[in-house]
C-alpha positions, 0 to 999 in steps of 0.5 A: 385742732378749732383752730384748723379746721376754722383756718382750711375752711376759710382756706377753701373759700376763697381758693373757690372765691378767688377760682370763681373770678379766675373764671369770670376773667376768663370769660373776658378775656374770651370774649373781648380776644373775639372783638374787633379794636380791642383795647390790647394793653386793657386785655395784657392786664386781665390776662396777668391778673388772671395768672396772679390769682393762678398761683395765688389759688395754687399758695393757698392749696399748698396751705391746706395741702401741702403733699397734694403738690408735691 
């Protein structure tokens, strides 16, 4: 049972890290979108990274609580 607790705790920590990175990307994307002459390719890359982070967060949350997202 202890191993499950440690694993759940590490999953929660990882989710928090990814959510923080996701929020940071959100702020960067917002700032870049407001700037004239933005690099569309870089903006697109950041948006894809943000989507991948969100997908990873959801997958980890499902591992943590499989029935919560059904």
